[in-house]
Structure formats: structure tokens, C-alpha cells
VEXLOVO-251026 format. One record per atom (N, C-alpha, C): x, y, z; residue in three letters. Coordinates in steps of 0.2 Angstrom, whole numbers, padded with zeros to 4 digits, always signed. Last residue first. Layout:
% VEXLOVO-251026
XYZALA...
//
This chain:
% VEXLOVO-251026
+0347+0265-0118VAL+0351+0270-0114VAL+0357+0272-0118VAL+0341+0255-0125LEU+0339+0262-0127LEU+0344+0267-0123LEU+0345+0244-0119ARG+0348+0245-0125ARG+0346+0252-0128ARG+0338+0244-0107GLN+0345+0245-0107GLN+0348+0247-0114GLN+0325+0241-0112GLN+0326+0248-0110GLN+0333+0249-0109GLN+0327+0228-0115GLN+0325+0232-0120GLN+0327+0239-0118GLN+0329+0222-0102GLU+0334+0222-0107GLU+0333+0227-0113GLU+0317+0225-0097GLY+0322+0228-0094GLY+0328+0228-0099GLY+0309+0216-0104LEU+0308+0223-0105LEU+0313+0227-0102LEU+0315+0204-0100VAL+0316+0206-0107VAL+0314+0213-0108VAL+0312+0204-0086VAL+0319+0204-0088VAL+0320+0206-0095VAL+0298+0203-0088LEU+0300+0209-0085LEU+0308+0210-0086LEU+0297+0190-0093SER+0295+0196-0098SER+0298+0202-0095SER+0300+0183-0082TYR+0305+0183-0088TYR+0303+0189-0093TYR+0289+0185-0074LEU+0295+0187-0072LEU+0300+0188-0078LEU+0278+0180-0083HIS+0278+0187-0080HIS+0285+0189-0078HIS+0282+0167-0087SER+0280+0172-0092SER+0281+0179-0089SER+0283+0155-0081CYS+0288+0160-0080CYS+0287+0166-0084CYS+0272+0147-0083HIS+0274+0148-0076HIS+0279+0154-0076HIS+0272+0146-0098PRO+0267+0150-0094PRO+0269+0152-0087PRO+0288+0146-0106PRO+0283+0142-0102PRO+0278+0147-0098PRO+0290+0157-0120CYS+0292+0155-0113CYS+0286+0151-0110CYS+0296+0168-0131THR+0293+0162-0130THR+0295+0158-0124THR+0293+0186-0126PRO+0297+0180-0127PRO+0293+0173-0127PRO+0286+0200-0134LEU+0286+0195-0129LEU+0290+0188-0130LEU+0288+0208-0145PHE+0293+0209-0139PHE+0292+0203-0134PHE+0286+0215-0161VAL+0284+0209-0156VAL+0290+0209-0151VAL+0291+0224-0170HIS+0289+0226-0164HIS+0287+0221-0159HIS+0294+0218-0182PRO+0300+0218-0177PRO+0297+0221-0170PRO+0279+0208-0183THR+0283+0213-0185THR+0289+0214-0180THR+0266+0201-0181ASP+0273+0198-0183ASP+0278+0203-0186ASP+0256+0215-0184ARG+0257+0208-0183ARG+0263+0205-0186ARG+0250+0231-0178HIS+0255+0227-0182HIS+0255+0220-0179HIS+0242+0246-0177VAL+0242+0239-0176VAL+0247+0235-0181VAL+0243+0262-0168SER+0243+0258-0175SER+0244+0251-0173SER+0237+0277-0160VAL+0239+0269-0160VAL+0239+0266-0167VAL+0242+0292-0151THR+0238+0288-0157THR+0241+0281-0156THR+0239+0305-0140VAL+0242+0298-0141VAL+0238+0295-0146VAL+0240+0321-0148PRO+0237+0316-0144PRO+0241+0310-0144PRO+0253+0334-0147GLY+0248+0330-0150GLY+0245+0325-0145GLY+0264+0340-0140GLY+0259+0345-0143GLY+0253+0341-0147GLY+0276+0328-0143PRO+0273+0334-0139PRO+0269+0338-0143PRO+0269+0312-0148GLU+0274+0318-0149GLU+0271+0324-0145GLU+0267+0295-0147TRP+0265+0302-0144TRP+0271+0306-0146TRP+0259+0279-0150SER+0264+0284-0151SER+0262+0291-0149SER+0257+0262-0147PHE+0255+0269-0145PHE+0261+0274-0146PHE+0255+0248-0156LEU+0260+0253-0155LEU+0257+0260-0154LEU+0250+0232-0153HIS+0247+0239-0154HIS+0253+0244-0152HIS+0253+0217-0160VAL+0256+0223-0156VAL+0252+0229-0158VAL+0252+0200-0159LEU+0249+0206-0162LEU+0251+0212-0157LEU+0258+0189-0154ARG+0261+0191-0160ARG+0257+0197-0163ARG+0251+0186-0142PRO+0257+0190-0141PRO+0261+0192-0148PRO+0234+0189-0140ASP+0239+0186-0145ASP+0245+0190-0145ASP+0219+0193-0137ASP+0224+0189-0133ASP+0229+0186-0138ASP+0213+0209-0140GLN+0214+0202-0143GLN+0220+0199-0139GLN+0212+0222-0135VAL+0208+0217-0132VAL+0209+0210-0135VAL+0218+0236-0133VAL+0221+0229-0134VAL+0217+0224-0131VAL+0209+0246-0129THR+0211+0245-0136THR+0214+0239-0138THR+0207+0245-0115ASN+0201+0245-0120ASN+0203+0244-0127ASN+0220+0247-0111GLN+0216+0240-0109GLN+0210+0240-0114GLN+0223+0259-0116ALA+0227+0253-0118ALA+0223+0247-0117ALA+0214+0267-0108PHE+0215+0268-0116PHE+0218+0261-0119PHE+0219+0264-0095SER+0212+0262-0097SER+0211+0262-0105SER+0232+0270-0096LEU+0231+0263-0095LEU+0224+0260-0097LEU+0228+0283-0098PHE+0232+0279-0103PHE+0231+0272-0103PHE+0222+0286-0086ALA+0218+0287-0092ALA+0222+0283-0098ALA+0233+0284-0078ALA+0228+0280-0077ALA+0223+0280-0083ALA+0241+0295-0082CYS+0244+0288-0083CYS+0238+0283-0082CYS+0233+0306-0079PHE+0235+0304-0086PHE+0237+0297-0087PHE+0233+0305-0065ASN+0227+0304-0069ASN+0228+0303-0076ASN+0247+0307-0062MET+0244+0301-0061MET+0237+0300-0064MET+0249+0321-0067CYS+0253+0315-0069CYS+0250+0308-0068CYS+0239+0328-0060VAL+0239+0327-0067VAL+0243+0322-0070VAL+0244+0326-0047SER+0237+0323-0049SER+0237+0323-0056SER+0256+0333-0047PRO+0256+0325-0046PRO+0249+0322-0048PRO+0260+0346-0058ASN+0255+0344-0052ASN+0255+0336-0052ASN+0273+0358-0061TRP+0269+0352-0062TRP+0264+0350-0056TRP+0273+0376-0065GLY+0275+0370-0062GLY+0271+0364-0064GLY+0268+0388-0068ASP+0271+0384-0073ASP+0274+0378-0071ASP+0265+0394-0056ARG+0259+0392-0061ARG+0262+0388-0067ARG+0269+0388-0041ASP+0272+0390-0047ASP+0267+0388-0052ASP+0266+0383-0028ASN+0264+0390-0030ASN+0267+0392-0037ASN+0272+0370-0029ARG+0265+0371-0028ARG+0263+0378-0030ARG+0285+0367-0031VAL+0282+0370-0037VAL+0275+0371-0035VAL+0290+0361-0019HIS+0294+0366-0023HIS+0291+0370-0029HIS+0281+0352-0016GLU+0281+0358-0012GLU+0285+0364-0016GLU+0284+0340-0023PHE+0279+0345-0026PHE+0279+0351-0022PHE+0293+0334-0014MET+0296+0337-0020MET+0291+0342-0023MET+0289+0327-0003GLN+0290+0334-0002GLN+0292+0337-0009GLN+0290+0313-0006MET+0284+0316-0004MET+0284+0323-0003MET+0304+0311-0007THR+0300+0311-0013THR+0293+0314-0012THR+0316+0322+0000PRO+0311+0317+0001PRO+0306+0317-0005PRO+0332+0325-0006PHE+0325+0327-0007PHE+0320+0321-0006PHE+0347+0330+0001THR+0342+0325+0001THR+0335+0328-0001THR+0363+0334-0006LYS+0356+0337-0004LYS+0351+0331-0005LYS+0380+0339-0006LEU+0375+0334-0007LEU+0368+0337-0004LEU+0393+0346-0016SER+0388+0346-0010SER+0383+0341-0012SER+0402+0344-0026CYS+0404+0349-0020CYS+0399+0349-0014CYS+0409+0333-0037VAL+0403+0335-0033VAL+0405+0338-0026VAL+0417+0339-0051PHE+0418+0337-0044PHE+0411+0338-0041PHE+0417+0344-0064GLY+0415+0337-0063GLY+0416+0334-0056GLY+0420+0357-0067GLU+0426+0352-0067GLU+0424+0345-0066GLU+0408+0363-0064PRO+0410+0362-0071PRO+0416+0358-0072PRO+0402+0353-0050ASN+0404+0360-0053ASN+0406+0358-0060ASN+0387+0345-0045ARG+0394+0345-0047ARG+0395+0352-0050ARG+0378+0338-0032PHE+0378+0344-0036PHE+0386+0345-0038PHE+0369+0324-0029GLY+0376+0326-0029GLY+0377+0332-0034GLY+0355+0319-0020ALA+0358+0322-0026ALA+0365+0325-0025ALA+0345+0306-0016VAL+0351+0310-0014VAL+0354+0313-0020VAL+0328+0304-0012VAL+0333+0305-0018VAL+0339+0309-0015VAL+0318+0293-0003ASN+0322+0299-0003ASN+0327+0298-0010ASN+0308+0283-0004PRO+0307+0289+0000PRO+0311+0295-0001PRO+0301+0274-0017VAL+0308+0275-0014VAL+0307+0282-0010VAL+0290+0269-0024GLY+0289+0269-0017GLY+0296+0270-0013GLY+0290+0269-0038LEU+0294+0263-0034LEU+0293+0263-0027LEU+0284+0280-0040LEU+0281+0274-0043LEU+0284+0268-0039LEU+0292+0290-0034PHE+0285+0289-0032PHE+0283+0282-0034PHE+0304+0289-0042SER+0304+0287-0035SER+0297+0286-0032SER+0300+0294-0055GLN+0303+0288-0054GLN+0303+0285-0047GLN+0293+0306-0051ALA+0290+0301-0055ALA+0293+0294-0054ALA+0304+0314-0046TRP+0298+0312-0042TRP+0294+0306-0045TRP+0313+0316-0057TRP+0315+0312-0051TRP+0309+0310-0046TRP+0304+0323-0065LYS+0306+0316-0067LYS+0309+0312-0061LYS+0303+0335-0057LEU+0297+0331-0060LEU+0299+0324-0061LEU+0316+0339-0056LEU+0313+0337-0051LEU+0306+0333-0052LEU+0318+0344-0069LYS+0322+0339-0067LYS+0319+0335-0061LYS+0308+0355-0070HIS+0309+0350-0075HIS+0312+0344-0072HIS+0305+0363-0059ARG+0300+0362-0064ARG+0301+0356-0068ARG+0317+0364-0052TYR+0311+0361-0049TYR+0306+0359-0054TYR+0326+0369-0062PHE+0327+0363-0059PHE+0321+0360-0056PHE+0320+0382-0063SER+0320+0377-0069SER+0322+0370-0066SER+0323+0387-0050ARG+0316+0387-0053ARG+0316+0381-0058ARG+0337+0387-0050TRP+0333+0383-0045TRP+0326+0382-0048TRP+0339+0397-0059GLN+0341+0390-0061GLN+0338+0385-0056GLN+0333+0408-0053GLY+0331+0406-0059GLY+0333+0399-0061GLY+0341+0410-0042PRO+0334+0408-0041PRO+0331+0405-0048PRO+0357+0403-0045SER+0353+0408-0045SER+0346+0406-0044SER+0366+0392-0045HIS+0368+0398-0042HIS+0364+0404-0042HIS+0368+0375-0044MET+0364+0380-0045MET+0366+0386-0042MET+0378+0362-0052GLU+0377+0367-0046GLU+0372+0372-0049GLU+0370+0348-0061LYS+0375+0354-0060LYS+0373+0359-0054LYS+0367+0333-0053SER+0365+0338-0057SER+0370+0344-0056SER+0363+0315-0050THR+0368+0321-0050THR+0365+0326-0054THR+0356+0304-0038LYS+0356+0307-0044LYS+0361+0313-0044LYS+0349+0289-0031LEU+0355+0293-0032LEU+0355+0297-0038LEU+0337+0283-0020GLU+0339+0284-0027GLU+0345+0290-0027GLU+0336+0269-0009VAL+0338+0276-0010VAL+0340+0277-0017VAL+0325+0259+0002TYR+0329+0261-0004TYR+0331+0268-0005TYR+0317+0256+0012CYS+0324+0257+0013CYS+0328+0259+0007CYS+0304+0254+0006THR+0305+0261+0010THR+0312+0261+0012THR+0300+0243-0002PRO+0305+0248-0004PRO+0307+0254+0000PRO+0308+0233+0011PRO+0308+0236+0004PRO+0301+0238+0002PRO+0311+0237+0028GLN+0306+0234+0023GLN+0307+0237+0016GLN+0318+0243+0038PRO+0321+0238+0033PRO+0317+0235+0028PRO+0315+0259+0042SER+0312+0253+0041SER+0316+0249+0036SER+0324+0269+0044PRO+0320+0268+0049PRO+0316+0261+0049PRO+0341+0265+0037ALA+0334+0267+0036ALA+0329+0265+0042ALA+0353+0260+0037GLN+0351+0264+0043GLN+0344+0267+0042GLN+0356+0254+0025PRO+0356+0250+0031PRO+0354+0254+0037PRO+0348+0258+0011ASP+0351+0261+0017ASP+0350+0257+0023ASP+0352+0252-0005THR+0348+0252+0001THR+0351+0255+0007THR+0353+0258-0022CYS+0356+0255-0016CYS+0350+0255-0010CYS+0346+0259-0035ASP+0353+0261-0034ASP+0356+0258-0028ASP+0336+0248-0044VAL+0337+0251-0037VAL+0344+0253-0036VAL+0326+0247-0058GLU+0332+0247-0055GLU+0333+0251-0049GLU+0309+0239-0057GLY+0314+0245-0058GLY+0320+0244-0055GLY+0295+0232-0063SER+0301+0231-0060SER+0305+0238-0062SER+0277+0228-0060PHE+0283+0231-0064PHE+0289+0231-0060PHE+0261+0226-0061LEU+0267+0222-0059LEU+0273+0225-0063LEU+0245+0232-0056LEU+0252+0233-0059LEU+0257+0228-0056LEU+0228+0234-0059PRO+0233+0230-0055PRO+0240+0231-0060PRO+0218+0247-0061HIS+0223+0244-0065HIS+0228+0240-0060HIS+0209+0257-0056SER+0207+0250-0056SER+0212+0245-0060SER+0222+0266-0049GLY+0214+0266-0051GLY+0212+0259-0050GLY+0235+0256-0049LEU+0233+0263-0051LEU+0226+0263-0053LEU+0244+0246-0039ARG+0238+0247-0042ARG+0236+0254-0043ARG+0257+0234-0037SER+0254+0240-0035SER+0247+0240-0039SER+0272+0225-0034ARG+0265+0225-0035ARG+0262+0231-0033ARG+0289+0224-0041LEU+0284+0226-0036LEU+0277+0226-0039LEU+0305+0220-0040VAL+0299+0218-0043VAL+0293+0220-0038VAL+0321+0228-0042SER+0315+0226-0037SER+0309+0225-0042SER+0337+0224-0047CYS+0330+0226-0049CYS+0325+0224-0044CYS+0354+0229-0049PHE+0349+0226-0044PHE+0342+0229-0046PHE+0366+0227-0061ALA+0360+0230-0059ALA+0356+0226-0054ALA+0379+0229-0073VAL+0377+0227-0066VAL+0371+0231-0064VAL+0382+0236-0085ASN+0377+0230-0085ASN+0375+0228-0078ASN+0390+0247-0082THR+0383+0248-0082THR+0378+0242-0083THR+0403+0248-0073ASN+0400+0243-0078ASN+0393+0244-0077ASN+0417+0256-0070VAL+0410+0258-0070VAL+0407+0253-0075VAL+0429+0248-0059GLU+0427+0250-0066GLU+0420+0251-0066GLU+0435+0257-0044GLY+0433+0251-0048GLY+0430+0253-0055GLY+0437+0267-0035SER+0442+0266-0040SER+0440+0260-0045SER+0428+0270-0025PRO+0426+0273-0032PRO+0432+0271-0037PRO+0421+0261-0014ASP+0427+0260-0018ASP+0426+0263-0025ASP+0414+0264+0002PRO+0414+0264-0005PRO+0421+0264-0008PRO+0415+0253+0016SER+0417+0259+0013SER+0416+0259+0006SER+0401+0245+0026GLY+0407+0245+0022GLY+0409+0252+0019GLY+0389+0244+0032GLY+0394+0247+0036GLY+0401+0247+0032GLY+0384+0231+0022PRO+0382+0236+0027PRO+0388+0238+0031PRO+0394+0230+0006LYS+0391+0227+0012LYS+0389+0232+0017LYS+0399+0238-0004ASP+0396+0231-0006ASP+0393+0227+0000ASP+0393+0255-0004ALA+0397+0250-0002ALA+0394+0243-0004ALA+0391+0271-0013CYS+0389+0264-0011CYS+0394+0259-0009CYS+0395+0283-0017MET+0390+0283-0012MET+0388+0276-0010MET+0404+0282-0028TYR+0406+0286-0022TYR+0402+0285-0016TYR+0396+0275-0037GLN+0402+0272-0034GLN+0404+0275-0027GLN+0387+0285-0040GLU+0385+0279-0037GLU+0391+0275-0033GLU+0395+0293-0048PHE+0393+0295-0041PHE+0390+0289-0037PHE+0397+0285-0059LYS+0403+0286-0055LYS+0400+0289-0048LYS+0384+0286-0065TYR+0386+0280-0062TYR+0392+0281-0058TYR+0385+0300-0068GLY+0380+0298-0064GLY+0381+0291-0061GLY+0396+0301-0077MET+0397+0304-0070MET+0391+0301-0066MET+0391+0295-0088TYR+0396+0291-0084TYR+0397+0294-0077TYR+0383+0306-0093MET+0380+0299-0091MET+0385+0295-0087MET+0393+0315-0095LEU+0389+0316-0090LEU+0385+0310-0088LEU+0400+0309-0106GLU+0403+0310-0100GLU+0399+0311-0094GLU+0390+0309-0116ARG+0392+0303-0114ARG+0396+0303-0107ARG+0389+0323-0117LEU+0383+0320-0114LEU+0385+0313-0112LEU+0402+0325-0123LEU+0400+0328-0117LEU+0394+0325-0113LEU+0401+0319-0135PRO+0406+0316-0130PRO+0404+0319-0123PRO+0384+0317-0141PRO+0391+0320-0141PRO+0395+0318-0135PRO+0376+0305-0151ARG+0377+0307-0144ARG+0384+0311-0143ARG+0370+0300-0162ALA+0374+0306-0163ALA+0376+0309-0156ALA+0363+0289-0158LEU+0369+0288-0162LEU+0374+0294-0163LEU+0353+0296-0150ARG+0358+0291-0147ARG+0364+0290-0151ARG+0347+0303-0161GLN+0350+0307-0155GLN+0355+0302-0151GLN+0341+0293-0168ALA+0346+0297-0171ALA+0350+0301-0166ALA+0333+0287-0158ARG+0338+0283-0161ARG+0344+0288-0164ARG+0324+0298-0156ALA+0328+0295-0151ALA+0334+0291-0153ALA+0318+0298-0169ALA+0321+0304-0167ALA+0326+0302-0161ALA+0312+0285-0170PRO+0317+0287-0175PRO+0321+0293-0172PRO+0310+0278-0153THR+0308+0282-0159THR+0314+0284-0164THR+0310+0262-0147GLU+0314+0268-0148GLU+0312+0272-0154GLU+0298+0256-0137VAL+0300+0256-0144VAL+0304+0262-0145VAL+0294+0248-0121GLU+0296+0254-0125GLU+0299+0252-0132GLU+0280+0238-0118SER+0287+0239-0119SER+0289+0245-0123SER+0268+0230-0108LEU+0270+0236-0111LEU+0277+0237-0112LEU+0255+0218-0108TYR+0262+0220-0107TYR+0264+0226-0111TYR+0241+0212-0099LEU+0243+0217-0104LEU+0251+0219-0103LEU+0234+0196-0098THR+0238+0201-0095THR+0241+0205-0101THR+0228+0185-0104GLY+0224+0190-0101GLY+0228+0196-0098GLY+0237+0178-0111GLN+0234+0175-0106GLN+0231+0180-0101GLN+0243+0194-0117PHE+0245+0187-0117PHE+0242+0184-0110PHE+0244+0208-0128ARG+0240+0204-0122ARG+0241+0197-0123ARG+0255+0221-0130SER+0252+0215-0132SER+0249+0212-0126SER+0261+0237-0135ALA+0257+0233-0131ALA+0255+0227-0134ALA+0275+0249-0136ALA+0271+0243-0139ALA+0267+0239-0134ALA+0276+0266-0136LEU+0275+0260-0132LEU+0272+0255-0135LEU+0286+0280-0139GLN+0282+0274-0142GLN+0282+0268-0137GLN+0288+0298-0137TRP+0289+0291-0135TRP+0284+0286-0139TRP+0296+0314-0138GLY+0291+0309-0139GLY+0292+0302-0137GLY+0303+0327-0130GLU+0304+0321-0132GLU+0298+0317-0132GLU+0298+0341-0126GLN+0304+0339-0131GLN+0304+0332-0134GLN+0289+0343-0116ARG+0289+0347-0122ARG+0294+0346-0127ARG+0279+0336-0104GLU+0285+0335-0108GLU+0284+0339-0115GLU+0268+0336-0096TYR+0272+0342-0095TYR+0278+0341-0100TYR+0261+0324-0099PRO+0257+0330-0099PRO+0262+0337-0099PRO+0272+0314-0096THR+0269+0316-0103THR+0266+0323-0103THR+0276+0309-0084THR+0278+0315-0086THR+0275+0318-0093THR+0269+0296-0084LEU+0268+0301-0079LEU+0270+0308-0081LEU+0275+0290-0095LEU+0268+0291-0095LEU+0266+0297-0090LEU+0288+0288-0091LYS+0287+0292-0097LYS+0280+0294-0097LYS+0286+0280-0080THR+0289+0286-0079THR+0287+0291-0084THR+0282+0268-0086LEU+0277+0272-0082LEU+0280+0279-0081LEU+0295+0265-0091HIS+0289+0266-0096HIS+0284+0270-0092HIS+0303+0262-0080GLY+0304+0268-0084GLY+0299+0270-0089GLY+0297+0251-0074ARG+0296+0257-0071ARG+0297+0263-0075ARG+0289+0240-0086TRP+0295+0242-0083TRP+0294+0249-0080TRP+0275+0229-0084THR+0279+0234-0088THR+0285+0235-0084THR+0259+0222-0085VAL+0266+0221-0083VAL+0270+0225-0087VAL+0243+0224-0078ILE+0248+0227-0083ILE+0255+0225-0081ILE+0230+0211-0077ALA+0234+0216-0075ALA+0239+0219-0080ALA+0222+0201-0082GLY+0219+0208-0083GLY+0224+0213-0080GLY+0229+0191-0070ALA+0224+0191-0075ALA+0220+0198-0076ALA+0235+0192-0058LEU+0238+0196-0064LEU+0234+0195-0070LEU+0231+0185-0048TRP+0229+0192-0048TRP+0231+0196-0054TRP+0238+0174-0054GLY+0231+0174-0052GLY+0228+0181-0052GLY+0412+0276-0112PRO+0407+0273-0117PRO+0405+0266-0115PRO+0426+0274-0101GLY+0420+0278-0103GLY+0416+0274-0108GLY+0438+0270-0096ARG+0432+0265-0095ARG+0426+0268-0098ARG+0448+0280-0098ASP+0449+0273-0099ASP+0443+0269-0099ASP+0442+0292-0096PRO+0446+0292-0102PRO+0447+0284-0103PRO+0436+0290-0083TYR+0432+0291-0089TYR+0436+0289-0095TYR+0442+0290-0071GLY+0442+0283-0074GLY+0438+0284-0081GLY+0434+0303-0064GLU+0439+0298-0063GLU+0438+0292-0067GLU+0424+0312-0065ARG+0427+0311-0071ARG+0432+0305-0070ARG+0419+0315-0052LEU+0415+0310-0056LEU+0419+0309-0063LEU+0427+0316-0038ASP+0429+0317-0045ASP+0425+0312-0049ASP+0419+0323-0024PHE+0420+0317-0028PHE+0421+0319-0035PHE+0418+0331-0012ASN+0424+0332-0016ASN+0425+0325-0021ASN+0410+0331+0001PRO+0410+0325-0004PRO+0417+0325-0008PRO+0416+0335+0017GLY+0413+0337+0011GLY+0414+0331+0006GLY+0412+0330+0033GLN+0417+0329+0028GLN+0413+0330+0021GLN+0402+0331+0042GLY+0408+0336+0042GLY+0413+0335+0037GLY+0399+0314+0044ALA+0397+0321+0045ALA+0403+0326+0045ALA+0405+0304+0030THR+0404+0305+0037THR+0402+0313+0038THR+0397+0301+0015PRO+0402+0303+0019PRO+0400+0305+0026PRO+0386+0286+0014PRO+0387+0293+0012PRO+0393+0295+0016PRO+0381+0273+0008SER+0387+0274+0013SER+0389+0281+0011SER+0370+0260+0004TYR+0371+0267+0005TYR+0376+0269+0010TYR+0375+0246-0004TYR+0372+0249+0002TYR+0374+0256+0003TYR+0368+0236-0018ARG+0373+0239-0014ARG+0370+0243-0008ARG+0364+0221-0026LEU+0362+0226-0021LEU+0368+0229-0018LEU+0368+0210-0033ALA+0370+0216-0035ALA+0368+0222-0031ALA+0362+0199-0026GLN+0369+0199-0026GLN+0372+0206-0028GLN+0349+0195-0023ALA+0351+0202-0022ALA+0358+0203-0022ALA+0342+0183-0036ASP+0344+0185-0029ASP+0346+0193-0029ASP+0343+0176-0049GLY+0336+0177-0045GLY+0338+0179-0038GLY+0351+0184-0062HIS+0352+0180-0056HIS+0346+0181-0051HIS+0356+0185-0079TYR+0351+0185-0074TYR+0352+0181-0068TYR+0369+0194-0086GLN+0366+0188-0085GLN+0361+0188-0079GLN+0377+0204-0090ARG+0370+0205-0090ARG+0366+0199-0090ARG+0390+0203-0085GLN+0389+0200-0092GLN+0381+0201-0094GLN+0389+0207-0072ALA+0393+0211-0077ALA+0392+0209-0084ALA+0372+0203-0069ASP+0379+0204-0067ASP+0383+0208-0073ASP+0357+0208-0061LEU+0360+0207-0068LEU+0368+0208-0066LEU+0345+0201-0050SER+0351+0205-0051SER+0353+0203-0058SER+0329+0203-0043PHE+0333+0200-0046PHE+0339+0204-0048PHE+0315+0201-0031CYS+0320+0205-0034CYS+0324+0200-0038CYS+0298+0203-0025GLY+0304+0199-0026GLY+0309+0204-0029GLY+0288+0211-0022LEU+0286+0204-0022LEU+0292+0199-0023LEU+0285+0225-0012GLN+0290+0221-0016GLN+0288+0214-0016GLN+0272+0236-0015SER+0275+0231-0011SER+0279+0226-0015SER+0267+0253-0016PRO+0270+0247-0019PRO+0273+0242-0014PRO+0251+0258-0012ARG+0258+0258-0010ARG+0261+0252-0012ARG+0240+0261-0025ARG+0242+0257-0020ARG+0249+0258-0018ARG+0232+0275-0028TYR+0238+0272-0030TYR+0240+0268-0024TYR+0218+0284-0034PHE+0221+0279-0029PHE+0227+0276-0032PHE+0222+0301-0040PRO+0218+0294-0041PRO+0221+0289-0035PRO+0218+0317-0035PHE+0223+0312-0036PHE+0220+0305-0036PHE+0205+0325-0044PRO+0208+0323-0038PRO+0213+0317-0039PRO+0210+0333-0060GLY+0205+0331-0055GLY+0209+0328-0048GLY+0216+0337-0071SER+0218+0340-0065SER+0213+0339-0060SER+0217+0333-0085TYR+0218+0328-0079TYR+0219+0331-0073TYR+0215+0343-0094LEU+0210+0338-0094LEU+0211+0333-0088LEU+0226+0351-0092ALA+0220+0353-0089ALA+0215+0348-0089ALA+0237+0345-0100PRO+0236+0344-0092PRO+0230+0346-0089PRO+0233+0336-0114GLU+0233+0342-0111GLU+0232+0342-0104GLU+0232+0324-0122THR+0237+0324-0116THR+0237+0331-0113THR+0220+0313-0129PRO+0223+0319-0128PRO+0228+0319-0122PRO+0221+0298-0138LEU+0220+0300-0131LEU+0224+0307-0130LEU+0212+0290-0151SER+0217+0293-0149SER+0216+0296-0142SER+0207+0278-0164PRO+0206+0281-0157PRO+0213+0285-0155PRO+0204+0284-0181ALA+0208+0279-0176ALA+0207+0282-0169ALA+0188+0287-0188PRO+0195+0289-0186PRO+0198+0284-0181PRO+0180+0278-0200ARG+0180+0280-0193ARG+0187+0282-0191ARG+0180+0285-0217PRO+0182+0280-0212PRO+0182+0282-0205PRO+0165+0293-0223PRO+0172+0293-0222PRO+0174+0288-0217PRO+0153+0286-0234LYS+0154+0288-0227LYS+0162+0288-0226LYS+0148+0283-0246ASN+0154+0287-0246ASN+0156+0290-0239ASN+0136+0276-0243ARG+0142+0272-0247ARG+0148+0276-0246ARG+0129+0277-0227PRO+0130+0280-0234PRO+0137+0277-0237PRO+0123+0261-0220GLU+0127+0267-0220GLU+0128+0270-0227GLU+0111+0252-0212ALA+0114+0254-0218ALA+0118+0260-0217ALA+0103+0249-0201GLY+0110+0248-0200GLY+0114+0250-0206GLY+0090+0243-0210GLU+0092+0244-0204GLU+0100+0243-0203GLU+0085+0251-0224VAL+0089+0245-0222VAL+0092+0246-0216VAL+0069+0256-0229LYS+0075+0257-0226LYS+0078+0251-0224LYS+0056+0252-0234GLY+0061+0255-0239GLY+0068+0257-0235GLY+0048+0256-0219ALA+0048+0253-0225ALA+0052+0256-0230ALA+0046+0263-0207GLY+0053+0261-0209GLY+0053+0257-0215GLY+0030+0255-0204ARG+0035+0260-0202ARG+0042+0258-0204ARG+0022+0250-0218LYS+0025+0248-0212LYS+0030+0253-0210LYS+0006+0254-0225THR+0014+0255-0225THR+0017+0254-0219THR-0007+0254-0223GLY-0004+0248-0227GLY+0004+0249-0227GLY-0010+0271-0225ARG-0012+0265-0223ARG-0009+0259-0227ARG+0004+0283-0225PRO-0002+0280-0228PRO-0003+0273-0225PRO+0008+0293-0210GLU+0010+0287-0215GLU+0003+0285-0218GLU+0010+0310-0209MET+0006+0304-0207MET+0007+0299-0212MET
//
């Protein structure tokens, strides 16, 4: 009981904290798959807003001049594609509050709950109310890129060579695999979507369009082309479905691409068979695999990260960068930087900021390849 004449709380300073109170821990985001196993979140079907092309000198063109046309071998004709050919010579409004990024960055987020080898860093800045995300090369990734063995460089070349065998320059044309493999050339689709409560504007490179597709409307007419080694045992197929198919699904689902056509190569680098994987059916290969992946976990984690980033990056300042970092087995952490090499938004008039920034984000991703 309080003595008379004593005011409740007398002698206390409102809001005072102990002098030796430890600092408040920095925010973080856990990545364990079990935390994100709820219902699949709302994801708006991507709609193409526009496109652009990058030529052999990596110069920007606001058209579809770099778009190629899917042209598979005729029925009954085996592929027999030599993916090593040429390698020795040529190898080596509504956006206020939205998120602008590159498809590859979102792919890394989708696969994070199941990734066990490679970490990532994403830089985030807010400008005119819009949140921009750009990848930053981790020290480990940089060391790995600089020490990339010849075999890995050759396998990367094979992926681009496969596209030459499967694509023509015009509808109904025939592929010309004798040309130079130039990784600067690219056709990019710019799409609008929404994940949960987050409006998205992002761009992704498109391998080709199918002139025989049921619908000519992008992105449902697009085709993703991939290569993989031949599989000869159930264990090899199981590993393929668990790991490689997860990344193929994430890439194609985000962009709204309905089919992935894979060329399976032998040890000599020849594609001996082709197989089409419908994007919406990929999960069926791991549905009953307790060590497989779950699309709901992928999308729920991505939505959680976007909320985490939106709530963390609140100051509208393109010179202020929040660097989100993650390594397998740990949570996503964040650090704050001002006027550092991590600044990535270009100096650009407001009317071109969104599109030009997508090109810049794509350029940064190209340099990481």
C-alpha cells in the first residue's frame, strides 16, 4: 500500500532503461523450411508490360530484335547436338511501394529454404517509394568465379550452344549452330506481378518464343532451354528432381513460362535426347519425396523476405543501402551502408528510373555469371 501523499510511480523516470542494457539485436529472418509450410500464397499471373534487347556489344534496344524462335528437330529425328562445337575457338503509379528487381534475384529467394551450398547477398534501396533489389557478389562466389575450372566453363558454353541448336532467327526458320556464341545478346521480358501484398516489376532473360504455342500472348508462348547430363539410375533421377528441377521450376514459374525443354548430354558433350518438363507439373516428381521441395515453402519464404525488406528499408534515399546477407544454415541478416560501392541505383530522370534500373540490375547480374 502506498503512503499518503506519494504519487504513483514517484521516483521513476518514464521510459528509462538500465545503463548497461545490451544493444538491441539486429533484425534477422529465419529460413528453416518448416516455418513456411502454410498454404500457397497469392501470386498474380505475370503479365508482360514490355521487353527490351541487348546486342552483341551489350547495348540496350527497346524492341524484340534479340528474340529467337523455338525450332526443335523434326519428329523422328534425333538431336545429336555437339555442344562442344566451336568451344576451343570461341569459349570463355502502381509502382509506389512496389519492388523492382531481376528474375534471378527472386529465384535465389525462392530456393533459399532448400539451398545447402551457396549463400547470397542482396542490396536494397528505396527511391520515390519504390524498393529496388540488386545482387551483390559474395566473397565466396567471387573466389569461385575467378577460380572457375575449364570443365565448368565448358559446361556453361554448352548451355548457350544448345540454344543455338534449338532456335531460329525467324518463325519457321532453321537453327544455325555454326554461329559464334555471344553471351552479350539477350532478349528480356519486363513483367508485372504480385506476391501476397507486394506488387512486383521484374525482368528476366527469355531463351525463345514458340511460334506454335497454343497462345501467342507472352509469357505463355515462351520456352526455357536447359541442358543436363544423362541419367542412368533412379538415384540420379531422384537427385535431379530434388535439386536441379527446383531451380528450373523457380525460374520458369516466376516468369510464367509454361515449359522447360531439356537436352540431355552424354560425357562427350552430345545431346542425345530431349525432354519437355511442364512447369506446373514439376512438383509432381517430388510430391512423395520426404527430402524433396515444396512450392508453398518457396513462395511463402519469398513473401516473408519481401515483407522483411519492406519493413527494414524505410528511408527514401538511393545512396542508403541495406545489405541482406545469408549463408546456408543461418538466418538472413542485414547491415546498413551509405555512399559505399554497394550503391547501385543510377542517376536517371524520374520518368525512366524503373526501366533503366532494370537494365542496370541485369548488367550487374551479367557480370556475376
